[in-house]
N, CA, C and O atoms as a GROMACS GRO file, in nm:
protein
  408
    1GLU      N    1  20.504  -7.087  17.387
    1GLU     CA    2  20.481  -7.192  17.540
    1GLU      C    3  20.477  -7.024  17.639
    1GLU      O    4  20.471  -7.005  17.760
    2LEU      N    5  20.482  -6.947  17.544
    2LEU     CA    6  20.523  -6.835  17.660
    2LEU      C    7  20.343  -6.822  17.755
    2LEU      O    8  20.303  -6.817  17.872
    3LEU      N    9  20.285  -6.822  17.622
    3LEU     CA   10  20.129  -6.835  17.582
    3LEU      C   11  20.056  -6.932  17.667
    3LEU      O   12  19.939  -6.916  17.700
    4SER      N   13  20.126  -7.027  17.699
    4SER     CA   14  20.094  -7.154  17.755
    4SER      C   15  20.131  -7.145  17.870
    4SER      O   16  20.033  -7.175  17.937
    5GLU      N   17  20.194  -7.128  17.918
    5GLU     CA   18  20.246  -7.038  18.072
    5GLU      C   19  20.200  -6.973  18.183
    5GLU      O   20  20.200  -6.992  18.305
    6ILE      N   21  20.129  -6.825  18.047
    6ILE     CA   22  20.047  -6.736  18.128
    6ILE      C   23  19.895  -6.792  18.090
    6ILE      O   24  19.803  -6.713  18.106
    7ILE      N   25  19.868  -6.907  18.047
    7ILE     CA   26  19.759  -6.942  18.101
    7ILE      C   27  19.769  -6.962  18.221
    7ILE      O   28  19.782  -6.889  18.319
    8SER      N   29  19.758  -7.131  18.195
    8SER     CA   30  19.856  -7.120  18.351
    8SER      C   31  19.874  -7.064  18.441
    8SER      O   32  19.807  -7.101  18.537
    9ARG      N   33  19.927  -7.001  18.452
    9ARG     CA   34  19.851  -6.941  18.607
    9ARG      C   35  19.806  -6.885  18.579
    9ARG      O   36  19.827  -6.805  18.671
   10LEU      N   37  19.683  -6.786  18.456
   10LEU     CA   38  19.579  -6.733  18.484
   10LEU      C   39  19.476  -6.881  18.565
   10LEU      O   40  19.439  -6.886  18.682
   11ASN      N   41  19.457  -6.968  18.476
   11ASN     CA   42  19.381  -7.092  18.510
   11ASN      C   43  19.422  -7.149  18.678
   11ASN      O   44  19.348  -7.227  18.738
   12GLU      N   45  19.594  -7.075  18.756
   12GLU     CA   46  19.575  -7.081  18.860
   12GLU      C   47  19.484  -6.986  18.986
   12GLU      O   48  19.464  -7.031  19.099
   13LEU      N   49  19.434  -6.846  18.938
   13LEU     CA   50  19.426  -6.744  18.969
   13LEU      C   51  19.318  -6.773  19.017
   13LEU      O   52  19.283  -6.778  19.135
   14PHE      N   53  19.223  -6.808  18.855
   14PHE     CA   54  19.097  -6.760  18.909
   14PHE      C   55  19.016  -6.952  18.938
   14PHE      O   56  19.055  -7.068  18.923
   15ILE      N   57  18.883  -6.880  18.986
   15ILE     CA   58  18.849  -7.027  18.962
   15ILE      C   59  18.775  -7.051  18.788
   15ILE      O   60  18.708  -6.957  18.746
   16THR      N   61  18.794  -7.192  18.684
   16THR     CA   62  18.763  -7.084  18.608
   16THR      C   63  18.703  -7.304  18.576
   16THR      O   64  18.749  -7.402  18.516
   17GLU      N   65  18.644  -7.288  18.620
   17GLU     CA   66  18.519  -7.442  18.636
   17GLU      C   67  18.442  -7.369  18.555
   17GLU      O   68  18.416  -7.456  18.471
   18ASN      N   69  18.366  -7.238  18.503
   18ASN     CA   70  18.238  -7.197  18.415
   18ASN      C   71  18.252  -7.078  18.262
   18ASN      O   72  18.170  -7.020  18.191
   19PHE      N   73  18.464  -7.090  18.270
   19PHE     CA   74  18.512  -7.048  18.204
   19PHE      C   75  18.616  -7.150  18.123
   19PHE      O   76  18.682  -7.250  18.155
   20THR      N   77  18.596  -7.067  17.996
   20THR     CA   78  18.745  -7.170  17.886
   20THR      C   79  18.824  -7.082  17.904
   20THR      O   80  18.790  -6.965  17.926
   21ASP      N   81  18.926  -7.117  17.901
   21ASP     CA   82  19.106  -7.064  17.859
   21ASP      C   83  19.035  -6.935  17.766
   21ASP      O   84  19.003  -6.838  17.836
   22LYS      N   85  19.014  -6.926  17.656
   22LYS     CA   86  18.985  -6.803  17.573
   22LYS      C   87  18.962  -6.719  17.705
   22LYS      O   88  19.041  -6.638  17.752
   23ASP      N   89  18.836  -6.755  17.756
   23ASP     CA   90  18.718  -6.651  17.856
   23ASP      C   91  18.850  -6.546  17.885
   23ASP      O   92  18.865  -6.426  17.862
   24ILE      N   93  18.948  -6.658  17.953
   24ILE     CA   94  19.005  -6.607  18.086
   24ILE      C   95  19.177  -6.507  18.051
   24ILE      O   96  19.244  -6.436  18.127
   25LEU      N   97  19.198  -6.549  17.896
   25LEU     CA   98  19.255  -6.453  17.780
   25LEU      C   99  19.243  -6.345  17.795
   25LEU      O  100  19.316  -6.270  17.860
   26ASN      N  101  19.135  -6.317  17.728
   26ASN     CA  102  19.019  -6.227  17.654
   26ASN      C  103  18.990  -6.175  17.770
   26ASN      O  104  18.909  -6.085  17.752
   27TYR      N  105  19.028  -6.192  17.924
   27TYR     CA  106  18.936  -6.102  18.000
   27TYR      C  107  19.113  -6.004  18.002
   27TYR      O  108  19.131  -5.885  17.976
   28ALA      N  109  19.172  -6.062  18.025
   28ALA     CA  110  19.382  -6.081  18.041
   28ALA      C  111  19.392  -5.928  17.942
   28ALA      O  112  19.393  -5.808  17.968
   29TYR      N  113  19.396  -5.993  17.844
   29TYR     CA  114  19.371  -5.905  17.766
   29TYR      C  115  19.335  -5.727  17.739
   29TYR      O  116  19.387  -5.623  17.699
   30THR      N  117  19.191  -5.789  17.798
   30THR     CA  118  19.105  -5.612  17.822
   30THR      C  119  19.188  -5.543  17.864
   30THR      O  120  19.207  -5.424  17.838
   31VAL      N  121  19.263  -5.631  17.953
   31VAL     CA  122  19.286  -5.524  18.135
   31VAL      C  123  19.409  -5.491  18.142
   31VAL      O  124  19.456  -5.433  18.239
   32ARG      N  125  19.525  -5.550  17.962
   32ARG     CA  126  19.622  -5.556  17.991
   32ARG      C  127  19.555  -5.412  17.852
   32ARG      O  128  19.656  -5.342  17.847
   33ASP      N  129  19.486  -5.369  17.786
   33ASP     CA  130  19.513  -5.312  17.671
   33ASP      C  131  19.396  -5.159  17.790
   33ASP      O  132  19.339  -5.051  17.798
   34LYS      N  133  19.417  -5.217  17.817
   34LYS     CA  134  19.394  -5.042  17.881
   34LYS      C  135  19.456  -5.009  17.996
   34LYS      O  136  19.464  -4.900  18.053
   35VAL      N  137  19.485  -5.083  18.016
   35VAL     CA  138  19.640  -5.066  18.119
   35VAL      C  139  19.756  -4.992  18.003
   35VAL      O  140  19.835  -4.901  18.030
   36LYS      N  141  19.746  -5.033  17.923
   36LYS     CA  142  19.858  -4.970  17.742
   36LYS      C  143  19.784  -4.818  17.763
   36LYS      O  144  19.835  -4.737  17.686
   37GLU      N  145  19.686  -4.763  17.840
   37GLU     CA  146  19.658  -4.660  17.727
   37GLU      C  147  19.726  -4.556  17.850
   37GLU      O  148  19.743  -4.440  17.811
   38ASN      N  149  19.765  -4.584  17.991
   38ASN     CA  150  19.807  -4.471  18.050
   38ASN      C  151  20.005  -4.478  18.028
   38ASN      O  152  20.072  -4.574  18.066
   39LYS      N  153  20.037  -4.410  17.992
   39LYS     CA  154  20.122  -4.347  17.929
   39LYS      C  155  20.255  -4.383  17.989
   39LYS      O  156  20.350  -4.452  17.950
   40LEU      N  157  20.222  -4.294  18.126
   40LEU     CA  158  20.321  -4.296  18.236
   40LEU      C  159  20.319  -4.451  18.288
   40LEU      O  160  20.441  -4.450  18.303
   41VAL      N  161  20.285  -4.576  18.326
   41VAL     CA  162  20.282  -4.687  18.372
   41VAL      C  163  20.355  -4.779  18.228
   41VAL      O  164  20.425  -4.876  18.253
   42MET      N  165  20.338  -4.751  18.130
   42MET     CA  166  20.438  -4.696  18.042
   42MET      C  167  20.504  -4.736  18.030
   42MET      O  168  20.523  -4.855  18.002
   43THR      N  169  20.602  -4.613  18.053
   43THR     CA  170  20.689  -4.576  18.057
   43THR      C  171  20.756  -4.629  18.193
   43THR      O  172  20.874  -4.660  18.206
   44GLN      N  173  20.656  -4.632  18.293
   44GLN     CA  174  20.744  -4.725  18.433
   44GLN      C  175  20.799  -4.851  18.388
   44GLN      O  176  20.920  -4.844  18.364
   45ILE      N  177  20.744  -4.965  18.369
   45ILE     CA  178  20.662  -5.064  18.272
   45ILE      C  179  20.833  -5.028  18.158
   45ILE      O  180  20.912  -5.123  18.160
   46ALA      N  181  20.862  -4.949  18.102
   46ALA     CA  182  20.938  -4.941  17.985
   46ALA      C  183  21.104  -4.962  18.063
   46ALA      O  184  21.171  -5.063  18.039
   47ASN      N  185  21.159  -4.837  18.168
   47ASN     CA  186  21.216  -4.789  18.211
   47ASN      C  187  21.284  -4.891  18.329
   47ASN      O  188  21.403  -4.902  18.360
   48ASN      N  189  21.155  -4.969  18.387
   48ASN     CA  190  21.258  -5.044  18.493
   48ASN      C  191  21.258  -5.167  18.517
   48ASN      O  192  21.193  -5.217  18.426
   49THR      N  193  21.316  -5.301  18.632
   49THR     CA  194  21.269  -5.407  18.645
   49THR      C  195  21.079  -5.390  18.715
   49THR      O  196  21.012  -5.305  18.774
   50PRO      N  197  21.060  -5.541  18.656
   50PRO     CA  198  20.910  -5.572  18.747
   50PRO      C  199  20.891  -5.533  18.924
   50PRO      O  200  20.802  -5.510  19.006
   51GLU      N  201  21.038  -5.541  18.917
   51GLU     CA  202  21.032  -5.470  19.087
   51GLU      C  203  21.015  -5.366  19.114
   51GLU      O  204  20.968  -5.361  19.228
   52GLN      N  205  21.029  -5.259  19.066
   52GLN     CA  206  21.018  -5.089  19.054
   52GLN      C  207  20.990  -5.054  19.004
   52GLN      O  208  21.024  -4.936  19.018
   53ALA      N  209  20.875  -5.078  18.845
   53ALA     CA  210  20.761  -5.062  18.810
   53ALA      C  211  20.675  -5.118  18.853
   53ALA      O  212  20.591  -5.074  18.774
   54LEU      N  213  20.565  -5.243  18.975
   54LEU     CA  214  20.552  -5.261  19.080
   54LEU      C  215  20.561  -5.187  19.215
   54LEU      O  216  20.509  -5.235  19.315
   55LEU      N  217  20.645  -5.038  19.217
   55LEU     CA  218  20.616  -4.944  19.320
   55LEU      C  219  20.549  -4.898  19.266
   55LEU      O  220  20.432  -4.933  19.271
   56GLY      N  221  20.590  -4.798  19.187
   56GLY     CA  222  20.499  -4.721  19.084
   56GLY      C  223  20.306  -4.720  19.132
   56GLY      O  224  20.236  -4.763  19.223
   57ASP      N  225  20.280  -4.606  18.949
   57ASP     CA  226  20.194  -4.631  18.947
   57ASP      C  227  20.099  -4.775  18.899
   57ASP      O  228  19.983  -4.765  18.857
   58PHE      N  229  20.149  -4.866  18.911
   58PHE     CA  230  20.065  -4.950  18.830
   58PHE      C  231  20.042  -5.016  18.850
   58PHE      O  232  19.986  -5.075  18.758
   59LEU      N  233  20.050  -5.105  18.999
   59LEU     CA  234  19.918  -5.184  19.032
   59LEU      C  235  19.790  -5.138  19.060
   59LEU      O  236  19.694  -5.210  19.033
   60LYS      N  237  19.764  -4.941  19.149
   60LYS     CA  238  19.646  -4.907  19.074
   60LYS      C  239  19.599  -4.889  18.967
   60LYS      O  240  19.476  -4.880  18.963
   61THR      N  241  19.677  -4.876  18.838
   61THR     CA  242  19.674  -4.891  18.753
   61THR      C  243  19.591  -5.018  18.684
   61THR      O  244  19.544  -4.996  18.573
   62VAL      N  245  19.572  -5.130  18.734
   62VAL     CA  246  19.506  -5.292  18.706
   62VAL      C  247  19.430  -5.228  18.736
   62VAL      O  248  19.366  -5.153  18.663
   63ASP      N  249  19.412  -5.250  18.916
   63ASP     CA  250  19.243  -5.220  18.992
   63ASP      C  251  19.112  -5.097  18.858
   63ASP      O  252  19.000  -5.093  18.808
   64ASN      N  253  19.309  -4.989  18.874
   64ASN     CA  254  19.120  -4.855  18.759
   64ASN      C  255  19.113  -4.955  18.598
   64ASN      O  256  19.036  -4.911  18.513
   65ALA      N  257  19.180  -5.063  18.570
   65ALA     CA  258  19.188  -5.067  18.410
   65ALA      C  259  19.074  -5.226  18.460
   65ALA      O  260  19.013  -5.300  18.382
   66VAL      N  261  19.079  -5.233  18.609
   66VAL     CA  262  18.938  -5.345  18.580
   66VAL      C  263  18.849  -5.263  18.550
   66VAL      O  264  18.786  -5.265  18.444
   67ILE      N  265  18.834  -5.181  18.644
   67ILE     CA  266  18.693  -5.118  18.691
   67ILE      C  267  18.628  -5.106  18.564
   67ILE      O  268  18.526  -5.168  18.535
   68ASP      N  269  18.714  -4.985  18.452
   68ASP     CA  270  18.644  -4.949  18.386
   68ASP      C  271  18.592  -4.975  18.302
   68ASP      O  272  18.487  -4.922  18.265
   69SER      N  273  18.681  -5.111  18.219
   69SER     CA  274  18.717  -5.198  18.114
   69SER      C  275  18.524  -5.347  18.170
   69SER      O  276  18.453  -5.429  18.112
   70SER      N  277  18.537  -5.297  18.285
   70SER     CA  278  18.362  -5.382  18.355
   70SER      C  279  18.282  -5.303  18.307
   70SER      O  280  18.196  -5.368  18.247
   71GLU      N  281  18.258  -5.176  18.301
   71GLU     CA  282  18.231  -5.071  18.260
   71GLU      C  283  18.183  -5.051  18.182
   71GLU      O  284  18.067  -5.010  18.179
   72VAL      N  285  18.268  -5.076  18.070
   72VAL     CA  286  18.283  -5.033  17.948
   72VAL      C  287  18.215  -5.151  17.849
   72VAL      O  288  18.161  -5.119  17.742
   73HIS      N  289  18.221  -5.283  17.891
   73HIS     CA  290  18.132  -5.409  17.854
   73HIS      C  291  17.985  -5.410  17.893
   73HIS      O  292  17.890  -5.459  17.833
   74GLN      N  293  17.989  -5.352  17.995
   74GLN     CA  294  17.832  -5.318  18.033
   74GLN      C  295  17.743  -5.226  18.008
   74GLN      O  296  17.620  -5.238  18.001
   75LYS      N  297  17.828  -5.107  17.993
   75LYS     CA  298  17.793  -5.039  17.866
   75LYS      C  299  17.728  -5.014  17.727
   75LYS      O  300  17.635  -4.955  17.672
   76LEU      N  301  17.855  -5.112  17.700
   76LEU     CA  302  17.853  -5.179  17.533
   76LEU      C  303  17.716  -5.284  17.569
   76LEU      O  304  17.602  -5.251  17.536
   77ALA      N  305  17.731  -5.349  17.604
   77ALA     CA  306  17.621  -5.499  17.620
   77ALA      C  307  17.455  -5.449  17.635
   77ALA      O  308  17.364  -5.494  17.566
   78MET      N  309  17.441  -5.347  17.742
   78MET     CA  310  17.322  -5.286  17.720
   78MET      C  311  17.274  -5.235  17.574
   78MET      O  312  17.174  -5.277  17.515
   79GLN      N  313  17.337  -5.166  17.543
   79GLN     CA  314  17.372  -5.089  17.361
   79GLN      C  315  17.299  -5.190  17.279
   79GLN      O  316  17.200  -5.167  17.210
   80ILE      N  317  17.371  -5.332  17.296
   80ILE     CA  318  17.280  -5.433  17.212
   80ILE      C  319  17.193  -5.523  17.249
   80ILE      O  320  17.139  -5.608  17.178
   81LEU      N  321  17.176  -5.498  17.397
   81LEU     CA  322  17.044  -5.553  17.388
   81LEU      C  323  16.974  -5.500  17.439
   81LEU      O  324  17.042  -5.545  17.531
   82SER      N  325  16.890  -5.439  17.486
   82SER     CA  326  16.860  -5.337  17.439
   82SER      C  327  16.756  -5.244  17.286
   82SER      O  328  16.635  -5.225  17.286
   83ASP      N  329  16.820  -5.218  17.214
   83ASP     CA  330  16.777  -5.316  17.122
   83ASP      C  331  16.818  -5.328  16.922
   83ASP      O  332  16.896  -5.256  16.859
   84PRO      N  333  16.754  -5.417  16.882
   84PRO     CA  334  16.713  -5.510  16.828
   84PRO      C  335  16.761  -5.438  16.736
   84PRO      O  336  16.827  -5.516  16.667
   85HIS      N  337  16.773  -5.276  16.666
   85HIS     CA  338  16.827  -5.313  16.554
   85HIS      C  339  17.015  -5.297  16.521
   85HIS      O  340  17.086  -5.318  16.423
   86ARG      N  341  17.039  -5.251  16.658
   86ARG     CA  342  17.233  -5.271  16.694
   86ARG      C  343  17.254  -5.339  16.690
   86ARG      O  344  17.362  -5.380  16.648
   87SER      N  345  17.116  -5.431  16.752
   87SER     CA  346  17.185  -5.629  16.769
   87SER      C  347  17.203  -5.688  16.631
   87SER      O  348  17.292  -5.755  16.579
   88ALA      N  349  17.150  -5.665  16.613
   88ALA     CA  350  17.164  -5.672  16.393
   88ALA      C  351  17.240  -5.629  16.369
   88ALA      O  352  17.311  -5.713  16.314
   89LYS      N  353  17.297  -5.522  16.372
   89LYS     CA  354  17.402  -5.488  16.336
   89LYS      C  355  17.478  -5.490  16.383
   89LYS      O  356  17.574  -5.518  16.310
   90PHE      N  357  17.490  -5.483  16.428
   90PHE     CA  358  17.642  -5.639  16.596
   90PHE      C  359  17.642  -5.770  16.464
   90PHE      O  360  17.699  -5.770  16.355
   91SER      N  361  17.561  -5.863  16.521
   91SER     CA  362  17.518  -5.952  16.450
   91SER      C  363  17.662  -6.005  16.312
   91SER      O  364  17.751  -6.090  16.306
   92ALA      N  365  17.602  -5.877  16.214
   92ALA     CA  366  17.640  -5.902  16.105
   92ALA      C  367  17.863  -5.836  16.137
   92ALA      O  368  17.969  -5.886  16.099
   93ILE      N  369  17.844  -5.765  16.184
   93ILE     CA  370  17.901  -5.720  16.199
   93ILE      C  371  18.084  -5.839  16.205
   93ILE      O  372  18.191  -5.842  16.145
   94LEU      N  373  18.002  -5.931  16.339
   94LEU     CA  374  18.047  -6.028  16.470
   94LEU      C  375  18.018  -6.161  16.360
   94LEU      O  376  18.117  -6.228  16.390
   95PHE      N  377  17.979  -6.207  16.300
   95PHE     CA  378  17.959  -6.240  16.165
   95PHE      C  379  18.105  -6.252  16.060
   95PHE      O  380  18.166  -6.351  16.020
   96ASP      N  381  18.124  -6.129  16.042
   96ASP     CA  382  18.213  -6.018  15.933
   96ASP      C  383  18.331  -6.093  15.986
   96ASP      O  384  18.380  -6.179  15.912
   97LEU      N  385  18.365  -6.080  16.063
   97LEU     CA  386  18.472  -6.136  16.144
   97LEU      C  387  18.513  -6.280  16.192
   97LEU      O  388  18.623  -6.317  16.232
   98LEU      N  389  18.387  -6.356  16.175
   98LEU     CA  390  18.458  -6.458  16.236
   98LEU      C  391  18.500  -6.493  16.082
   98LEU      O  392  18.609  -6.538  16.046
   99LYS      N  393  18.405  -6.467  16.014
   99LYS     CA  394  18.487  -6.498  15.862
   99LYS      C  395  18.646  -6.423  15.862
   99LYS      O  396  18.734  -6.419  15.948
  100LEU      N  397  18.645  -6.416  15.846
  100LEU     CA  398  18.776  -6.305  15.788
  100LEU      C  399  18.900  -6.414  15.877
  100LEU      O  400  19.003  -6.459  15.828
  101ALA      N  401  18.822  -6.444  16.085
  101ALA     CA  402  18.924  -6.540  16.112
  101ALA      C  403  18.932  -6.706  16.048
  101ALA      O  404  19.022  -6.789  16.064
  102GLY      N  405  18.824  -6.716  15.982
  102GLY     CA  406  18.858  -6.870  15.891
  102GLY      C  407  18.896  -6.919  16.003
  102GLY      O  408  18.937  -7.035  16.010
   0.00000   0.00000   0.00000
């Protein structure tokens, strides 16, 4: 139920005609995971109300996470797209991940 609410909120936020719910949710998870790398912000989140945490480093960390994750994805994509051997190996890994996911 909470996941459905989050997806609904994300759909309200983004122009979604070119994206699936999964696209938007995966993007949010990626940024979330990048924010989680900041121990100070995670401590602020754990020890404060949302209103108090927003007064700390959270918003700046979210912006940085958006930028950092974009740069990481771009660099990873370029490695895959520029090297057929690497692309084949990556495809084999994805095949295995898809088999695991069933």
